[in-house]
C-alpha positions in Angstrom: 2.4 22.6 20.2 1.4 25.5 18.0 -0.7 24.6 14.9 1.1 27.1 12.6 -1.9 27.2 10.2 -1.3 28.7 6.8 -3.1 32.0 5.9 -5.5 30.3 3.5 -6.9 28.2 6.3 -9.0 31.0 7.8 -10.2 32.2 4.4 -11.5 28.7 3.5 -13.0 28.3 7.0 -15.0 31.4 6.4 -16.3 29.9 3.1 -17.3 26.7 4.9 -19.5 28.8 7.3 -21.2 30.5 4.4 -21.8 27.3 2.5 -25.4 25.9 2.9 -25.4 22.4 1.4 -23.2 19.3 2.0 -22.3 19.4 -1.7 -20.8 22.9 -1.1 -19.2 22.2 2.3 -17.4 18.8 1.6 -14.9 20.1 -1.1 -14.0 23.1 1.1 -13.5 20.9 4.2 -11.3 18.5 2.1 -9.3 21.4 1.0 -8.9 22.5 4.6 -7.7 19.1 5.5 -5.2 19.0 2.7 -3.5 22.3 3.7 -3.5 21.6 7.5 0.1 20.8 8.7 0.4 17.2 9.7 2.0 17.1 13.2 0.9 16.4 16.8 -0.3 20.0 17.4 -3.0 19.6 14.7 -4.2 16.0 15.4 -7.4 17.2 17.1 -8.1 19.7 14.4 -7.6 17.0 11.7 -9.9 14.7 13.5 -12.6 17.3 13.8 -12.4 18.1 10.0 -12.5 14.4 9.1 -15.6 13.9 11.4 -17.4 16.8 9.7 -16.7 15.4 6.3 -17.9 11.9 7.3 -21.1 13.3 8.8 -21.9 15.4 5.7 -21.3 12.4 3.4 -23.8 10.4 5.5 -26.5 13.1 5.0 -28.6 11.8 2.2 -32.1 13.2 1.5 -34.7 10.6 2.4 -37.1 11.8 -0.2 -36.6 14.3 -3.1 -38.6 17.4 -2.0 -40.6 19.2 -4.5 -38.7 22.4 -3.7 -35.4 21.0 -4.9 -37.0 19.9 -8.2 -37.5 23.5 -9.1 -34.2 24.9 -8.0 -32.5 27.1 -10.6 -28.7 27.1 -10.4 -27.3 30.6 -10.8 -25.4 31.4 -14.0 -23.9 34.5 -15.5 -23.3 37.8 -13.6 -26.4 37.5 -11.5 -29.9 36.1 -11.3 -33.1 38.2 -11.7 -36.5 36.6 -11.2 -39.6 37.8 -13.0 -42.8 37.9 -10.9 -46.3 39.2 -11.2 -50.0 38.3 -11.2 -51.7 36.1 -13.8 -51.4 37.2 -17.5 -49.3 40.3 -16.6 -46.7 39.6 -19.4 -44.0 37.7 -17.5 -43.3 35.2 -20.3 -43.5 38.0 -22.9 -41.0 40.0 -21.0 -38.6 37.0 -20.8 -38.9 36.6 -24.6 -38.4 40.4 -25.2 -35.2 40.6 -23.0 -33.6 37.3 -24.0 -35.1 36.2 -27.4 -36.0 32.9 -25.7 -39.0 31.2 -27.1 -41.1 31.3 -23.9 -44.6 29.9 -24.1 -47.1 32.8 -24.2 -50.9 32.5 -24.1 -53.9 34.4 -23.0 -55.0 31.8 -20.4 -53.8 31.7 -16.8 -50.8 29.6 -15.5 -49.2 29.1 -18.9 -45.9 29.0 -17.0 -46.0 26.2 -14.4 -42.3 25.7 -13.6 -39.4 28.2 -13.5 -38.0 29.0 -17.0 -34.4 30.4 -17.0 -32.8 32.2 -20.0 -29.8 34.4 -20.5 -30.0 38.2 -21.2 -27.0 39.7 -23.0 -26.1 43.3 -21.9 -23.0 44.6 -23.6 -20.3 42.0 -22.6 -22.2 40.6 -19.7 -24.7 37.7 -19.4 -27.5 37.9 -16.8 -29.8 35.1 -15.9 -33.5 35.9 -15.9 -36.1 33.4 -14.6 -39.8 33.4 -15.6 -42.1 32.0 -12.9 -45.8 31.1 -12.4 -48.2 33.8 -11.2 -47.4 35.1 -7.7 -50.4 34.6 -5.4 -51.1 33.7 -1.8 -51.5 30.1 -2.9 -48.1 29.9 -4.7 -46.1 26.8 -3.9 -43.3 27.0 -1.3 -40.6 26.3 -3.9 -41.4 29.7 -5.5 -40.6 31.4 -2.3 -37.2 29.7 -2.2 -36.4 30.9 -5.8 -37.2 34.5 -4.9 -35.1 34.4 -1.7 -32.1 33.1 -3.5 -32.3 35.6 -6.4 -30.2 38.8 -6.7 -33.2 40.9 -7.6 -36.8 40.9 -8.9 -38.7 42.3 -11.9 -42.4 42.7 -10.9 -44.6 43.2 -14.0 -48.2 44.3 -14.1 -50.8 44.7 -16.9 -51.7 48.4 -17.0 -54.8 47.8 -19.0 -56.4 46.0 -16.0 -58.5 48.2 -13.7 -57.2 46.7 -10.5 -53.5 47.4 -11.0 -53.0 49.1 -7.6 -54.6 46.1 -6.0 -52.3 43.7 -7.8 -49.3 45.8 -6.7 -50.4 45.9 -3.0 -51.1 42.1 -3.1 -47.7 41.3 -4.4 -46.0 43.6 -1.8 -48.0 41.9 0.9 -46.9 38.4 -0.2 -43.2 39.5 -0.3 -43.6 41.0 3.2 -45.2 37.8 4.5 -42.4 35.7 3.0 -39.8 37.9 4.6 -38.3 39.2 1.4 -39.7 42.7 1.2 -36.2 44.2 1.3 -35.2 42.5 -2.0 -34.1 44.8 -4.8 -37.0 45.1 -7.2 -38.0 47.0 -10.3 -41.8 47.6 -10.9 -42.8 47.4 -14.5 -46.1 48.4 -16.2 -46.8 46.5 -19.3 -49.0 48.6 -21.6 -51.1 45.6 -22.4 -51.7 46.4 -26.1 -50.5 43.0 -27.1 -53.0 41.0 -25.0 -55.7 40.8 -27.6 -54.5 38.3 -30.2 -56.3 37.1 -33.3 -56.3 33.6 -31.9 -58.9 34.6 -29.2 -61.4 36.0 -31.7 -64.3 33.9 -33.0 -65.2 35.0 -36.5 -67.8 33.9 -39.0 -66.6 31.6 -41.8 -65.9 34.2 -44.5 -63.4 33.8 -47.2 -59.8 33.6 -46.0 -58.7 37.1 -47.1 -61.8 38.7 -45.6 -61.3 36.8 -42.3 -57.7 37.9 -41.9 -58.7 41.5 -42.7 -61.4 41.5 -40.1 -59.1 40.0 -37.5 -56.6 42.7 -38.1 -59.2 45.4 -37.7 -60.7 43.9 -34.5 -57.2 43.3 -33.0 -56.1 46.9 -33.8 -59.3 48.3 -32.2 -58.9 46.1 -29.1 -55.2 47.1 -28.7 -56.2 50.8 -29.0 -58.8 50.3 -26.2 -56.3 48.5 -24.0 -53.7 51.3 -24.6 -56.2 54.0 -23.6 -57.0 52.0 -20.4 -53.3 51.7 -19.7 -52.8 55.5 -19.9 -55.7 56.2 -17.6 -54.7 53.6 -15.0 -51.1 54.8 -15.1 -52.2 58.3 -14.2 -54.1 56.9 -11.2 -51.1 55.1 -9.7 -47.9 56.8 -10.9 -47.9 59.3 -8.0 -48.2 56.4 -5.5 -45.9 53.8 -7.1 -42.6 54.1 -8.9 -43.4 52.1 -12.0 -41.6 52.0 -15.3 -43.7 51.6 -18.5 -42.7 49.1 -21.2 -44.3 47.2 -24.1 -43.2 43.6 -24.5 -44.8 43.3 -27.9 -43.4 46.4 -29.4 -40.2 46.2 -27.3 -40.6 49.7 -26.1 -38.3 50.5 -23.2 -36.6 47.1 -23.4 -33.0 48.3 -24.2 -33.2 50.9 -21.4 -34.6 48.2 -19.1 -31.5 46.0 -19.7 -29.2 48.7 -18.3 -31.5 49.2 -15.3 -31.3 45.4 -14.7 -27.5 45.6 -14.8 -27.6 48.6 -12.4 -29.9 46.7 -10.1 -27.3 44.0 -9.6 -24.8 46.6 -8.4 -21.9 44.9 -10.1 -18.8 46.1 -12.0 -16.7 44.8 -14.9 -12.9 44.7 -14.6 -10.5 43.7 -17.3 -6.9 42.4 -16.8 -3.8 42.7 -18.9 -0.2 41.6 -18.5 3.2 43.0 -19.6 3.3 40.1 -22.1 -0.3 40.6 -23.3 -1.1 44.3 -23.0 -4.5 44.0 -24.9 -7.3 43.0 -22.5 -10.1 40.7 -23.5 -13.0 43.1 -23.4 -15.5 40.3 -24.1 -14.6 38.4 -20.9 -14.5 40.7 -17.9 -14.2 39.7 -14.3 -17.5 40.5 -12.4 -17.3 41.9 -8.9 -19.7 43.7 -6.6 -19.5 47.5 -6.4 -17.0 48.8 -3.8 -14.8 45.7 -4.3 -11.1 46.3 -3.6 -8.3 45.3 -5.9 -7.2 42.5 -3.5 -10.6 40.8 -4.1 -9.9 40.7 -7.8 -6.5 39.3 -7.2 -8.0 36.5 -5.1 -10.6 35.8 -7.8 -7.9 35.4 -10.4 -5.8 33.0 -8.2 -5.9 32.5 -4.5 -2.1 32.8 -4.2 -2.2 36.3 -5.8 -3.7 37.8 -2.7 -0.6 36.8 -0.7 2.1 37.5 -3.3 0.5 40.8 -4.5 3.0 43.7 -4.8 1.4 46.4 -6.9 -0.8 47.0 -9.9 -1.0 49.4 -12.8 -4.4 50.9 -13.4 -5.4 51.9 -17.0 -8.6 53.5 -18.4 -10.2 52.5 -21.6 -8.6 54.2 -24.6 -5.6 55.5 -22.7 -2.0 54.2 -22.5 -1.4 56.2 -19.3 -1.5 54.4 -16.0 -1.1 55.0 -12.3 0.1 52.6 -9.6 -2.5 51.5 -7.1 -2.4 49.2 -4.1 -4.5 46.3 -3.0 -7.0 48.5 -1.2 -7.9 50.5 -4.3 -11.7 50.6 -4.9 -12.3 49.2 -8.3 -14.6 51.0 -10.8 -16.7 49.7 -13.7 -14.5 48.9 -16.7 -11.2 49.4 -15.0 -8.2 47.8 -16.6 -5.5 46.4 -14.2 -2.1 44.8 -14.6 -1.2 43.0 -11.4 2.4 42.5 -10.4 3.4 39.7 -7.9 
């Protein structure tokens, strides 16, 4: 007897294959079971699905692994992980991009666990994750976080003499971990913020004199670091494609936000209806570049992909539209009105 499976069955089956954990697979399998026609021709299929669900429910971790304790659930339009050697400015970068109060200090390993925060770019939220220094002795859970990310920001202190060595070491680690093909932006922090007054030991002068001396010494130290940064950048800029920023002065930060958005290769699409012609420009649908209109329809509601008839395509600031089909390649900030 033919099974007569509904069209949704194969789409959900594909999602089951992509799912990695029992927590992800079980709800999908239960949905498969619910939409499977109940007759003699599907008895074996129903039994197989029930057996898979039962097996997954029995799978309980014997012991919580350290890797799972540091898992960072993805939020927003994408997840970008910040990496780099010790004291390169990772936490300062997180603070500059997100206004999060990340712990920043001049001593190594200030960040010991992953610290996520949300970066706002126009009407999109992107998750950034600060991490401990990336070294050959880094814990295995850090490798897992990097693998699951949508891209990386690698930051280096340009005032250090061994910048080229730090970059090569990082690239070697990524290659050893099998993630050398991950999308990555290389950043050179100017380092003029690394000498803070808290690291200076001064004689016990009067309070006003002490503050004045700290400011003079800090200003001189920053000038020295900035000069080092310029010289080091000249040495490596022909070999490495590295973007210069300053976390303290927030130089290049706004431009970097757009580059992070571009790194994700995503687009924003807005929807409208005949009853509500004004789209909500603060809450776009997020899709990957080169997504087709049918993928947006499916994201709005799974039934839309089967009942789709046509769509009106609008551009921002224009009342004119053109009719498009389900195979139309969506562009960033398209406005669509779907008819079913």
